[in-house]
C-alpha positions as CSV (number, residue, x, y, z in Angstrom):
1,M,-1.4,-2.5,-1.1
2,N,-2.2,-5.1,-3.8
3,K,-5.9,-4.2,-3.6
4,R,-5.2,-0.5,-4.1
5,I,-2.9,-1.2,-7.1
6,S,-5.6,-3.4,-8.6
7,L,-8.2,-0.6,-8.2
8,L,-5.8,1.8,-9.9
9,A,-5.3,-0.6,-12.8
10,A,-9.1,-1.0,-13.1
11,L,-9.4,2.8,-13.3
12,F,-6.9,2.9,-16.2
13,L,-8.9,0.3,-18.1
14,A,-12.3,1.9,-17.4
15,A,-11.3,5.4,-18.6
16,P,-13.6,6.3,-21.5
17,G,-12.5,7.1,-25.0
18,A,-9.4,6.1,-27.0
19,M,-6.1,7.7,-26.2
20,A,-6.0,10.6,-28.6
21,A,-2.7,12.2,-29.7
22,N,-3.9,15.8,-28.9
23,G,-4.5,17.6,-25.6
24,D,-2.2,19.5,-23.3
25,W,-1.8,19.2,-19.5
26,T,0.4,22.3,-19.1
27,G,-0.9,24.8,-16.5
28,W,-2.0,25.3,-12.9
29,Y,-4.7,23.3,-11.2
30,A,-6.4,23.1,-7.8
31,G,-8.9,20.7,-6.3
32,F,-9.8,18.4,-3.5
33,H,-9.4,14.7,-2.6
34,A,-10.9,12.0,-0.5
35,G,-10.0,8.4,0.2
36,Q,-8.8,5.8,2.7
37,G,-5.6,5.7,4.8
38,D,-4.0,2.7,6.5
39,S,-1.0,2.2,8.7
40,D,0.6,-1.1,9.8
41,A,1.9,0.6,12.9
42,E,4.5,-1.8,14.4
43,A,5.9,-1.0,17.8
44,Q,9.2,-2.2,19.5
45,T,9.7,-2.0,23.2
46,T,13.1,-2.2,25.0
47,L,13.1,-3.0,28.7
48,G,15.8,-1.6,31.0
49,G,16.7,-1.0,34.6
50,A,15.5,-3.6,37.1
51,W,14.0,-5.7,34.3
52,S,17.4,-7.3,34.0
53,S,16.8,-9.1,37.3
54,E,13.7,-10.8,35.9
55,S,13.6,-14.0,33.9
56,Q,14.2,-13.9,30.2
57,A,10.7,-15.4,29.6
58,L,9.0,-12.7,31.6
59,R,11.0,-9.9,29.8
60,D,10.1,-11.4,26.4
61,E,6.4,-11.6,27.3
62,V,6.2,-8.0,28.6
63,A,8.1,-6.6,25.7
64,A,5.8,-8.4,23.3
65,G,2.7,-7.2,25.1
66,L,3.8,-3.6,24.8
67,S,4.8,-4.1,21.1
68,P,1.6,-5.0,19.1
69,D,1.2,-4.4,15.4
70,L,-1.7,-1.9,15.2
71,D,-3.8,-1.9,12.1
72,A,-4.8,1.7,12.0
73,S,-7.1,3.0,9.3
74,G,-9.5,5.8,8.5
75,A,-10.6,8.5,6.2
76,A,-8.2,10.9,4.4
77,Y,-9.4,14.1,2.7
78,G,-8.1,17.5,1.8
79,V,-7.0,19.9,-0.9
80,Q,-4.2,20.2,-3.4
81,V,-2.7,22.8,-5.8
82,G,-0.1,22.1,-8.5
83,Y,1.5,22.9,-11.8
84,N,2.2,20.6,-14.8
85,H,4.3,21.2,-17.9
86,Q,3.8,18.9,-20.9
87,F,6.5,18.6,-23.6
88,A,5.8,17.9,-27.2
89,S,6.8,14.2,-26.7
90,G,4.0,13.7,-24.1
91,F,6.5,13.8,-21.3
92,V,5.1,15.7,-18.2
93,L,6.9,17.3,-15.3
94,G,5.1,18.9,-12.4
95,A,4.9,19.7,-8.7
96,E,2.1,19.6,-6.2
97,L,1.4,20.8,-2.6
98,D,-1.3,19.1,-0.7
99,W,-2.8,19.1,2.7
100,S,-4.8,16.3,4.1
101,K,-6.9,15.7,7.2
102,L,-6.2,12.1,8.4
103,D,-8.5,10.1,10.7
104,I,-6.1,7.1,10.8
105,D,-6.1,5.6,14.3
106,E,-6.5,2.5,16.4
107,T,-6.6,1.8,20.1
108,R,-6.0,-1.8,21.4
109,I,-6.4,-3.1,25.0
110,T,-5.3,-6.7,25.7
111,G,-5.4,-8.7,28.9
112,P,-5.3,-9.7,31.6
113,I,-2.7,-12.1,30.3
114,A,-1.0,-14.6,32.7
115,T,2.7,-14.9,32.5
116,T,4.4,-18.2,31.8
117,A,7.0,-17.8,34.6
118,F,4.5,-16.7,37.2
119,P,0.9,-17.8,36.2
120,A,-0.6,-15.9,39.1
121,L,0.9,-12.7,37.8
122,T,-1.2,-11.0,35.0
123,Y,-0.7,-7.9,32.9
124,D,-3.0,-5.7,30.9
125,Y,-1.6,-3.7,28.0
126,G,-2.9,-0.7,26.1
127,N,-1.6,0.8,22.9
128,A,-2.8,3.6,20.6
129,I,-1.8,5.5,17.6
130,E,-3.4,8.5,15.7
131,L,-2.3,10.3,12.5
132,D,-3.8,13.7,12.0
133,D,-2.8,16.7,9.7
134,K,-0.6,15.8,6.8
135,L,1.3,18.2,4.5
136,A,3.2,17.0,1.4
137,L,5.3,18.7,-1.4
138,K,6.1,16.3,-4.3
139,G,7.6,16.4,-7.7
140,R,5.7,14.5,-10.5
141,I,6.9,12.8,-13.6
142,G,4.6,11.3,-16.1
143,W,3.4,10.6,-19.7
144,A,0.3,12.0,-21.3
145,S,-1.7,11.0,-24.3
146,G,-4.7,13.2,-24.9
147,S,-7.1,13.0,-22.0
148,H,-4.9,10.4,-20.1
149,L,-2.1,11.1,-17.8
150,F,0.0,8.4,-16.1
151,S,2.4,9.6,-13.4
152,L,4.8,8.9,-10.6
153,S,5.5,11.2,-7.7
154,V,8.1,11.6,-4.9
155,G,8.8,14.2,-2.3
156,W,8.7,15.5,1.3
157,V,5.9,14.7,3.7
158,Q,5.1,15.6,7.3
159,V,2.3,14.3,9.6
160,D,1.1,15.1,13.1
161,A,1.1,11.8,15.1
162,Q,0.3,10.7,18.6
163,A,1.2,7.4,20.2
164,F,0.5,5.8,23.7
165,A,1.4,2.7,25.6
166,G,0.5,1.5,29.1
167,I,1.0,-1.6,31.3
168,V,-0.9,-2.6,34.5
169,S,-0.4,-5.7,36.6
170,N,-2.4,-7.4,39.3
171,G,0.7,-6.8,41.4
172,N,0.0,-3.0,41.2
173,Y,2.6,-2.2,38.6
174,L,1.2,0.9,36.9
175,K,3.0,2.7,34.0
176,A,2.1,4.6,30.9
177,G,3.6,6.9,28.4
178,G,3.1,8.7,25.1
179,R,4.1,11.4,22.8
180,S,2.7,13.8,20.2
181,Q,5.1,14.7,17.5
182,T,5.3,16.1,13.9
183,L,7.1,13.4,11.8
184,E,8.8,14.0,8.5
185,G,9.8,11.6,5.7
186,T,9.4,10.7,2.1
187,E,6.2,10.0,0.2
188,I,6.0,8.2,-3.2
189,G,3.0,7.7,-5.4
190,V,1.5,6.3,-8.6
191,A,-1.5,7.9,-10.3
192,Y,-3.8,7.9,-13.3
193,E,-5.7,11.1,-14.3
194,Y,-8.5,11.6,-16.8
195,D,-9.3,15.0,-18.3
196,F,-13.1,15.4,-19.0
197,G,-12.4,18.2,-21.6
198,N,-14.2,20.9,-19.6
199,Q,-11.2,22.0,-17.4
200,W,-12.1,19.3,-14.8
201,S,-10.0,16.1,-14.3
202,L,-10.3,13.1,-12.0
203,R,-7.3,11.3,-10.6
204,G,-6.9,7.9,-8.8
205,E,-3.8,7.7,-6.7
206,W,-1.9,5.4,-4.4
207,L,0.6,7.0,-1.9
208,M,3.1,5.5,0.5
209,A,4.6,7.7,3.3
210,D,7.8,6.5,5.0
211,V,8.2,8.8,8.1
212,D,10.2,8.9,11.3
213,S,9.2,6.8,14.3
214,I,7.8,8.1,17.6
215,N,10.0,7.4,20.6
216,F,9.0,7.7,24.2
217,D,9.4,6.2,27.7
218,T,6.7,5.0,30.1
219,E,6.4,6.6,33.6
220,Y,5.0,5.4,36.9
221,L,1.3,6.3,37.5
222,P,0.0,7.6,40.8
223,G,-0.8,4.6,43.1
224,S,1.8,2.3,41.7
225,S,3.5,0.1,44.2
226,F,6.7,0.4,42.2
227,T,8.7,3.7,42.0
228,S,11.1,5.2,39.6
229,P,13.7,4.5,38.4
230,A,13.5,0.7,39.1
231,Y,12.0,-0.5,35.8
232,S,12.0,1.2,32.5
233,E,10.3,0.6,29.1
234,S,11.3,2.5,26.0
235,V,8.8,2.3,23.1
236,R,9.6,2.9,19.4
237,Q,6.3,3.3,17.4
238,N,6.4,3.1,13.6
239,A,4.0,5.4,11.9
240,D,4.4,4.7,8.1
241,F,1.1,4.9,6.2
242,E,-0.4,4.5,2.8
243,T,-3.4,6.2,1.2
244,F,-5.6,5.4,-1.8
245,R,-7.6,8.5,-2.9
246,L,-9.6,10.1,-5.7
247,A,-8.8,13.7,-6.5
248,L,-11.0,16.1,-8.5
249,N,-9.0,19.0,-10.1
250,Y,-9.9,22.2,-11.9
251,R,-7.3,23.1,-14.5
252,F,-6.8,26.9,-15.1
């Protein structure tokens, strides 16, 4: 996050021309954006059922193996449309609707990992997360001086997300689970935008989305020597993400 804020600050300082007192940001605009998205996708697994009969050390190791912190990342690009109203004081209020295609994902496979309680017993773990289509509607508040607009935004966001977790042991314990879900939450942002004076403007923007988690249970796979409902694993997958992007707008 600090790198993205530093890039945004550099964009402020690099903007050409002095901050003039004239200019008006009032009106409709539309454009497209592209950038990079990241998610520190933490997972938390709760063990139930027959796991209570196992040692605490084994339960802790299995829960930790199914709960990695995935560092998902990828491209983020899309379109936006919005409206700004600038007051005589330079104060700006606006609203924006944007759609983004996200390619934020990571798949991680670890193991085989020997257990402390039973060194001959090993587990392999698999986890994955993917963030796809995103839709956001946000209000914007800012201050303008001529060709320069500094703003903060906050509003509603939804994103299509998928998560997966699996566990396999050399004792033929085979389980996996996952879920696809549309998550909702709140998105906040900070931005700087420069008006080129020919109806086109360029914005640098950092956004942070706080969305619901994905919750699912694992199920026994065909061929497993264990059968339901003996052991259970419930996974809670965090899907919060941030985006740094550049947006090119045409002002009507």
